[in-house]
KOLTOR-380077 format. One record per residue (C-alpha): residue number from 1; residue in three letters; chain; x, y, z. Coordinates in Angstrom, 3 decimals. Each point is the difference from the previous one (the first is absolute). Layout:
BEGIN
(NUM ALA A (X Y Z))
...
This chain:
BEGIN
(1 MET A (-8.887 17.610 -150.656))
(2 SER A (1.904 -1.180 -3.067))
(3 GLU A (-1.307 -2.792 -2.197))
(4 PRO A (1.904 -3.304 0.198))
(5 VAL A (2.399 -0.750 -2.833))
(6 SER A (-0.712 -3.191 -1.904))
(7 LEU A (2.655 -1.614 -2.181))
(8 LEU A (-2.697 -2.194 -1.495))
(9 LEU A (-2.048 2.916 -1.281))
(10 SER A (2.753 2.505 -0.766))
(11 PRO A (1.186 0.608 -3.575))
(12 ALA A (2.970 -2.167 -0.923))
(13 ARG A (2.375 -0.705 -2.867))
(14 MET A (0.228 -3.432 -1.588))
(15 GLY A (3.193 0.389 -1.944))
(16 ARG A (-0.669 3.340 -1.703))
(17 LEU A (-3.781 -0.402 -0.029))
(18 GLU A (-2.023 2.155 2.388))
(19 LEU A (-2.803 -1.853 1.799))
(20 ARG A (-2.679 1.584 2.143))
(21 ASN A (0.590 -2.614 2.719))
(22 ARG A (1.698 -3.337 0.668))
(23 VAL A (-3.132 -2.135 -0.404))
(24 THR A (0.240 -2.393 -2.953))
(25 VAL A (-2.711 -2.275 -1.320))
(26 SER A (1.659 -3.374 -0.393))
(27 PRO A (-0.439 -1.833 -3.331))
(28 MET A (-2.942 -2.401 0.250))
(29 CYS A (-1.207 -2.155 -2.884))
(30 MET A (-3.616 0.682 -0.954))
(31 TYR A (-0.327 -2.531 -2.869))
(32 SER A (-2.518 2.256 -1.765))
(33 ALA A (1.666 0.818 -3.337))
(34 LYS A (-0.804 -1.394 -3.446))
(35 ASN A (2.882 -0.507 -2.422))
(36 GLY A (2.149 1.924 2.468))
(37 LEU A (-2.092 3.169 -0.389))
(38 ALA A (-1.008 2.178 2.937))
(39 ASN A (-3.689 0.930 0.199))
(40 ASP A (-2.519 1.924 2.100))
(41 PHE A (0.523 -2.331 2.939))
(42 HIS A (3.663 0.977 0.201))
(43 LEU A (-0.804 3.707 -0.305))
(44 ALA A (-2.493 -0.198 2.869))
(45 HIS A (2.236 -2.266 2.098))
(46 TYR A (3.192 2.050 -0.241))
(47 GLY A (-1.843 3.304 -0.169))
(48 ALA A (-1.420 -0.660 3.459))
(49 PHE A (3.525 -0.164 1.437))
(50 ALA A (0.845 3.327 -1.627))
(51 LEU A (-3.091 1.609 1.526))
(52 GLY A (0.915 -1.609 3.313))
(53 GLY A (3.339 1.791 0.121))
(54 ALA A (2.666 -2.679 -0.572))
(55 GLY A (3.367 1.414 -1.017))
(56 LEU A (0.918 -2.721 -2.505))
(57 ILE A (-2.369 -2.518 -1.550))
(58 LEU A (1.785 -3.038 -1.398))
(59 LEU A (-2.134 -1.825 -2.532))
(60 GLU A (-0.182 -3.764 0.059))
(61 ALA A (2.432 -2.407 -1.642))
(62 THR A (-0.097 0.915 -3.691))
(63 ALA A (1.322 -2.616 -2.396))
(64 VAL A (2.807 0.853 -2.400))
(65 THR A (-0.994 -2.865 -2.330))
(66 PRO A (-3.257 -1.926 -0.509))
(67 GLU A (1.587 -3.186 1.395))
(68 GLY A (1.157 1.994 3.024))
(69 ARG A (-3.545 0.419 1.307))
(70 ILE A (-1.022 -1.800 3.165))
(71 SER A (-3.500 -0.387 -1.427))
(72 PRO A (-2.004 1.167 -3.036))
(73 GLY A (-1.227 2.924 2.144))
(74 ASP A (3.396 1.653 0.530))
(75 LEU A (0.835 3.488 -1.201))
(76 GLY A (2.636 0.179 -2.727))
(77 LEU A (2.451 2.406 -1.603))
(78 TRP A (1.321 -2.186 -2.797))
(79 ALA A (-1.916 1.921 -2.704))
(80 ASP A (-0.473 3.669 -0.864))
(81 GLU A (-3.804 -0.209 0.146))
(82 GLN A (0.312 -0.625 3.742))
(83 ILE A (1.531 3.457 0.582))
(84 GLY A (-3.117 2.143 -0.440))
(85 PRO A (-2.281 -1.669 2.566))
(86 LEU A (2.760 0.200 2.613))
(87 GLY A (0.477 3.664 -0.896))
(88 HIS A (-3.581 0.704 1.084))
(89 ILE A (0.908 -1.334 3.450))
(90 THR A (3.212 2.014 0.363))
(91 ASP A (-1.816 3.156 -1.137))
(92 PHE A (-2.645 -0.502 2.685))
(93 VAL A (2.568 -0.710 2.718))
(94 HIS A (1.960 3.131 -0.927))
(95 ARG A (-3.143 2.143 -0.057))
(96 PHE A (-0.562 -0.788 3.668))
(97 GLY A (3.562 0.507 1.188))
(98 GLY A (1.348 -3.548 0.013))
(99 LYS A (2.802 -1.739 -1.838))
(100 ALA A (-0.416 -3.241 -1.930))
(101 GLY A (2.459 -2.858 -0.284))
(102 ILE A (-0.205 -3.302 -1.818))
(103 GLN A (1.391 -3.411 0.889))
(104 LEU A (1.488 -1.758 -3.035))
(105 ALA A (-0.046 -3.767 0.271))
(106 HIS A (0.426 -3.402 -1.586))
(107 ALA A (-1.585 -2.920 1.852))
(108 GLY A (2.275 -2.732 -1.374))
(109 ARG A (-1.058 -3.382 1.373))
(110 LYS A (-2.921 1.576 1.901))
(111 ALA A (-1.648 1.139 -3.248))
(112 SER A (-3.020 -1.443 -1.840))
(113 THR A (-2.206 -0.514 3.049))
(114 HIS A (-3.736 0.280 0.450))
(115 LEU A (-1.680 3.255 0.921))
(116 PRO A (-0.872 0.102 3.714))
(117 GLY A (-3.361 -1.649 0.538))
(118 LYS A (0.187 -1.803 -3.351))
(119 GLY A (2.244 -2.866 1.053))
(120 GLN A (3.359 -0.756 1.589))
(121 GLY A (3.452 -0.464 -1.428))
(122 ALA A (0.845 -0.660 -3.636))
(123 LEU A (-2.155 1.365 -2.796))
(124 SER A (0.246 -2.447 -2.888))
(125 VAL A (0.752 1.089 -3.539))
(126 ALA A (-3.434 -1.295 -0.998))
(127 ALA A (-1.568 2.341 2.577))
(128 GLY A (2.002 3.016 -1.193))
(129 GLY A (3.310 -0.613 1.777))
(130 TRP A (3.506 0.055 -1.439))
(131 GLU A (3.446 -1.559 0.339))
(132 THR A (1.901 1.230 3.039))
(133 LEU A (3.718 0.746 0.259))
(134 ALA A (2.416 -0.177 2.929))
(135 PRO A (3.731 -0.155 0.751))
(136 SER A (-0.404 -3.751 0.606))
(137 ALA A (-2.763 -2.451 -0.869))
(138 LEU A (-1.324 -0.091 3.564))
(139 PRO A (-3.682 0.735 0.704))
(140 TYR A (-0.966 2.240 2.916))
(141 ALA A (-2.411 -2.670 1.228))
(142 ALA A (-1.540 -3.210 -1.296))
(143 HIS A (-3.175 1.769 -1.135))
(144 TYR A (1.896 2.812 -1.749))
(145 PRO A (1.222 -0.049 -3.614))
(146 HIS A (3.152 -1.976 -0.700))
(147 PRO A (2.352 2.583 -1.514))
(148 ARG A (2.521 -0.391 -2.765))
(149 GLU A (3.611 0.935 0.796))
(150 MET A (0.888 3.228 -1.768))
(151 THR A (2.624 0.029 -2.702))
(152 LEU A (2.841 2.504 0.126))
(153 GLU A (-1.667 1.880 -2.851))
(154 GLU A (-3.241 0.266 1.984))
(155 ILE A (1.868 1.216 3.070))
(156 ALA A (1.866 2.578 -2.092))
(157 ALA A (-3.347 1.412 -1.190))
(158 VAL A (-1.343 0.688 3.517))
(159 PRO A (1.834 3.295 0.734))
(160 GLY A (-1.236 1.446 -3.285))
(161 GLN A (-3.566 -1.055 0.771))
(162 PHE A (0.097 1.858 3.322))
(163 ALA A (1.647 3.028 -1.635))
(164 ALA A (-2.641 0.165 -2.735))
(165 ALA A (-2.734 -0.115 2.642))
(166 ALA A (1.773 2.743 1.967))
(167 ARG A (0.040 2.247 -3.070))
(168 ARG A (-3.730 -0.531 -0.389))
(169 ALA A (-0.482 0.745 3.715))
(170 GLU A (1.711 3.359 -0.459))
(171 MET A (-2.258 0.758 -2.969))
(172 ALA A (-3.014 -0.850 2.176))
(173 GLY A (1.092 2.648 2.503))
(174 PHE A (1.266 -2.121 2.866))
(175 ASP A (2.213 1.669 2.579))
(176 ALA A (1.751 -3.135 1.279))
(177 ALA A (0.747 -3.510 -1.216))
(178 GLU A (0.504 -3.092 2.126))
(179 LEU A (1.553 -3.254 -1.180))
(180 HIS A (-1.642 -3.012 1.607))
(181 ALA A (2.745 -2.319 1.252))
(182 ALA A (-2.001 -1.440 2.902))
(183 HIS A (-2.747 -2.487 0.873))
(184 GLY A (1.282 -2.845 -2.130))
(185 TYR A (-0.331 1.682 -3.392))
(186 LEU A (2.568 -0.245 -2.779))
(187 LEU A (2.753 2.327 1.245))
(188 HIS A (-0.321 -1.495 3.490))
(189 GLN A (0.110 -3.482 -1.510))
(190 PHE A (3.435 0.797 -1.406))
(191 LEU A (1.201 1.363 3.358))
(192 SER A (-0.889 -3.041 2.089))
(193 PRO A (1.900 -3.295 -0.198))
(194 LEU A (-3.256 -1.751 0.875))
(195 SER A (-1.418 0.864 -3.418))
(196 ASN A (3.211 0.599 -1.965))
(197 GLN A (2.055 -3.138 -0.546))
(198 ARG A (1.728 1.130 -3.172))
(199 THR A (3.671 -0.802 -0.539))
(200 ASP A (0.767 2.797 -2.473))
(201 ALA A (0.718 3.713 0.521))
(202 TYR A (-3.472 0.547 1.504))
(203 GLY A (0.118 -2.623 2.743))
(204 GLY A (2.070 -1.241 2.904))
(205 SER A (1.913 2.837 1.649))
(206 PHE A (-1.488 3.183 1.449))
(207 GLU A (1.589 1.924 -2.869))
(208 ASN A (-1.650 -2.222 -2.589))
(209 ARG A (-3.424 -0.107 1.664))
(210 THR A (-0.140 3.809 0.248))
(211 ARG A (1.204 0.499 -3.571))
(212 LEU A (-3.412 0.211 -1.692))
(213 LEU A (-1.403 2.479 2.516))
(214 LEU A (3.058 2.237 -0.342))
(215 GLU A (-0.173 -0.176 -3.784))
(216 THR A (-3.693 0.883 0.165))
(217 VAL A (0.634 2.949 2.314))
(218 ARG A (2.685 1.328 -2.354))
(219 ALA A (-2.282 -0.313 -3.018))
(220 VAL A (-2.860 1.786 1.768))
(221 ARG A (2.221 2.696 1.501))
(222 GLU A (1.247 0.825 -3.513))
(223 VAL A (-3.505 0.935 -1.140))
(224 TRP A (-1.684 1.071 3.248))
(225 PRO A (0.554 3.729 0.723))
(226 MET A (2.603 0.654 2.679))
(227 HIS A (-2.261 2.499 1.778))
(228 LEU A (-2.633 -2.699 0.541))
(229 PRO A (0.596 -2.659 2.664))
(230 LEU A (0.678 -3.626 -0.820))
(231 LEU A (-1.060 -2.504 2.653))
(232 VAL A (0.680 -3.703 0.345))
(233 ARG A (-2.236 -2.212 2.104))
(234 ILE A (1.759 -2.995 1.507))
(235 SER A (-0.895 -2.853 2.286))
(236 ALA A (2.633 0.443 2.693))
(237 THR A (-0.230 -3.688 0.881))
(238 ASP A (-1.615 -3.140 -1.380))
(239 TRP A (-0.807 -1.010 3.599))
(240 VAL A (1.603 -3.422 -0.541))
(241 GLU A (2.395 -0.790 2.823))
(242 GLY A (3.553 -0.553 -1.195))
(243 ALA A (-0.864 0.256 -3.689))
(244 GLY A (-1.098 2.391 -2.694))
(245 TRP A (0.267 3.766 -0.160))
(246 ASP A (0.595 1.772 3.323))
(247 LEU A (0.569 3.366 1.663))
(248 GLU A (3.785 -0.005 -0.391))
(249 GLN A (-0.337 -0.473 -3.745))
(250 SER A (-2.659 2.717 -0.067))
(251 VAL A (2.347 2.498 1.646))
(252 ALA A (2.762 -0.895 -2.453))
(253 LEU A (-2.457 0.415 -2.876))
(254 ALA A (-1.181 3.379 1.328))
(255 ARG A (3.565 1.313 -0.161))
(256 LEU A (0.312 -1.112 -3.615))
(257 LEU A (-3.354 1.514 -0.926))
(258 ALA A (0.889 3.325 1.604))
(259 TYR A (3.117 0.098 -2.172))
(260 GLU A (-2.152 -0.671 -3.079))
(261 GLY A (-2.261 2.970 0.682))
(262 VAL A (-2.908 -1.534 1.893))
(263 ASP A (-1.519 2.569 2.347))
(264 VAL A (-2.191 -2.098 2.283))
(265 MET A (-0.052 -3.589 1.226))
(266 ASP A (-3.568 -1.128 0.675))
(267 VAL A (0.559 -2.747 2.562))
(268 SER A (-2.494 -2.856 0.156))
(269 SER A (0.587 -3.749 0.493))
(270 GLY A (-1.047 -3.512 -0.949))
(271 GLY A (-2.106 -1.302 -2.861))
(272 LEU A (2.546 -2.251 -1.701))
(273 ALA A (-0.122 -3.371 1.735))
(274 GLN A (-2.713 -2.272 1.336))
(275 GLU A (2.360 -0.844 2.878))
(276 GLN A (-0.064 3.560 1.343))
(277 ARG A (-0.812 0.356 3.680))
(278 ILE A (-1.081 3.558 0.767))
(279 THR A (-0.854 1.397 3.394))
(280 VAL A (-2.582 2.610 -0.965))
(281 GLY A (-0.935 2.900 2.251))
(282 PRO A (-0.153 3.795 0.101))
(283 LEU A (3.118 1.567 -1.588))
(284 TYR A (1.518 -3.444 -0.529))
(285 GLN A (2.044 1.082 -3.023))
(286 VAL A (1.166 3.357 1.334))
(287 PRO A (3.240 -1.419 1.529))
(288 PHE A (1.133 -0.946 -3.511))
(289 ALA A (-0.457 3.565 -1.252))
(290 ARG A (1.768 1.299 3.100))
(291 GLU A (3.005 -2.239 -0.617))
(292 VAL A (0.267 0.934 -3.671))
(293 ARG A (-0.252 3.697 0.882))
(294 ALA A (2.594 -0.218 2.776))
(295 ARG A (2.526 -1.844 -2.149))
(296 THR A (-0.670 1.802 -3.280))
(297 PRO A (-0.230 3.688 0.980))
(298 GLU A (0.215 1.111 -3.633))
(299 MET A (-3.302 -1.777 -0.715))
(300 GLN A (-3.443 1.132 1.153))
(301 THR A (-2.245 -2.788 1.239))
(302 MET A (-3.708 -0.666 0.132))
(303 ALA A (-1.599 -2.126 2.722))
(304 VAL A (-3.048 -2.150 -0.661))
(305 GLY A (-1.883 -2.806 1.717))
(306 LEU A (-3.011 0.297 2.331))
(307 ILE A (0.585 3.658 0.780))
(308 GLU A (-3.489 0.953 1.099))
(309 THR A (-0.099 3.094 2.206))
(310 ALA A (1.268 3.557 -0.238))
(311 ASP A (1.915 -0.448 3.251))
(312 GLN A (1.811 -3.062 -1.362))
(313 ALA A (0.935 1.756 -3.224))
(314 GLU A (1.105 3.190 1.741))
(315 ALA A (2.085 -1.877 2.563))
(316 LEU A (1.954 -2.077 -2.505))
(317 LEU A (0.862 3.155 -1.942))
(318 GLN A (0.974 1.929 3.141))
(319 GLU A (2.207 -2.924 1.060))
(320 GLY A (1.797 0.014 -3.367))
(321 GLN A (-1.117 -3.472 -1.000))
(322 ALA A (-1.038 1.125 -3.495))
(323 ASP A (-0.418 3.091 -2.153))
(324 PHE A (-3.479 -0.800 -1.332))
(325 VAL A (-2.945 -2.118 1.080))
(326 ALA A (-1.970 -2.174 -2.442))
(327 LEU A (-3.527 -1.047 0.902))
(328 GLY A (-2.076 -2.701 -1.662))
(329 ARG A (-2.963 -1.467 1.860))
(330 ALA A (-0.401 3.133 2.118))
(331 MET A (-0.456 2.107 -3.151))
(332 LEU A (-2.456 -2.483 -1.499))
(333 ARG A (-2.111 0.277 3.130))
(334 ASP A (0.285 3.781 0.108))
(335 PRO A (1.290 1.866 -3.082))
(336 HIS A (-0.067 3.156 2.139))
(337 TRP A (2.417 -1.501 2.536))
(338 PRO A (2.392 2.995 -0.234))
(339 GLN A (-2.803 2.354 1.050))
(340 ARG A (-0.900 -2.275 2.904))
(341 ALA A (3.680 -0.067 0.952))
(342 ALA A (0.130 3.791 -0.018))
(343 HIS A (-2.969 0.107 2.364))
(344 GLU A (1.509 -2.602 2.331))
(345 LEU A (3.406 1.692 0.051))
(346 GLY A (-1.477 3.460 0.479))
(347 VAL A (1.403 1.350 -3.262))
(348 THR A (-1.783 2.435 -2.304))
(349 PRO A (-0.946 -2.048 -3.072))
(350 GLY A (-0.130 2.903 -2.463))
(351 CYS A (3.054 -1.220 -1.916))
(352 LEU A (-1.614 -3.332 -0.770))
(353 SER A (-2.706 0.658 -2.561))
(354 ARG A (-2.982 2.089 -0.967))
(355 MET A (-2.222 -2.482 1.812))
(356 SER A (1.933 0.375 3.237))
(357 ALA A (-0.285 3.764 -0.249))
(358 LEU A (-3.766 -0.360 -0.245))
(359 ALA A (-0.002 -2.415 2.922))
(360 GLY A (1.838 2.548 2.124))
(361 ASN A (-2.357 2.861 -0.937))
(362 ALA A (-2.678 0.481 2.633))
(363 SER A (-2.221 1.872 -2.488))
(364 PHE A (-0.069 -2.894 -2.447))
(365 MET A (-3.321 -1.766 -0.145))
(366 PRO A (-0.600 -3.130 -2.062))
(367 ALA A (-2.632 0.209 -2.734))
């Protein structure tokens, strides 16, 4: 009797990059860096996903400037000394058959906040915080920092900041780069009319609000190797009825990004407005990825959002709703989720990792 074929656990191409399967670890902030530098925590944390068999491990939001950090604990790639520690992580991931990607980010008006468990909202300058920047001088919430509206010169510097970080990411050995234009951070803030009330070339119309993201993509694509995939994470909707960024604009943006050389749209949602009203449940964001994929066939898509089981992930791939599956909480609970999925789907896990090969060997006995 032949073994079932699993799209989830079969080798796949992301752009020109070969992955051992379609399981991606979604970027999740760990707030455990000092001065933007990765450390042993990050090596152990991301190394576990490599041992567990994930195809692509996307590291957490990594700031392209010091003021772009969400908190003082964010990873950074604004300085050359931050390359080496990240290189230790990519080396480990590669040694165990995985691929490593990095999410490049600028928090904008959601920057300079307390570390989780140390307080809520704005971190004052006296307590180690910093001035925050945004397209318009509108705070995310009353207890968040009140940002300063960016000058045209400051906006013009953003694409170069992302490009410089991308060059460092290549030097650190990353196989993929993702630009964070979701969850209410700077690039998303420019996209949404709820946070962008500018009246110049970067505000107002769809063309103007997407200008900075497109300029940033072009700058990064110039320095990021063509054989390595470039991803963009978006919030497909702000979840504010009749206002803000929405799915139709996301589809239009996806077409523009495909033209600019983006390989994958990582489709999330929300995070920009306090008024958002989200109906959360299993696979609740998958329809957004499905719509982007159906209407932008030249663009691969990644689905994310409360995807918990192997059956759920396999089904959405078999149904053509997305090309890749990104897991967050499920991978935190079980870094060996891909091996569990192989067992549940009845697939030989040998392609996943050295650990899975040991797990499938009846003669293996633990020490």
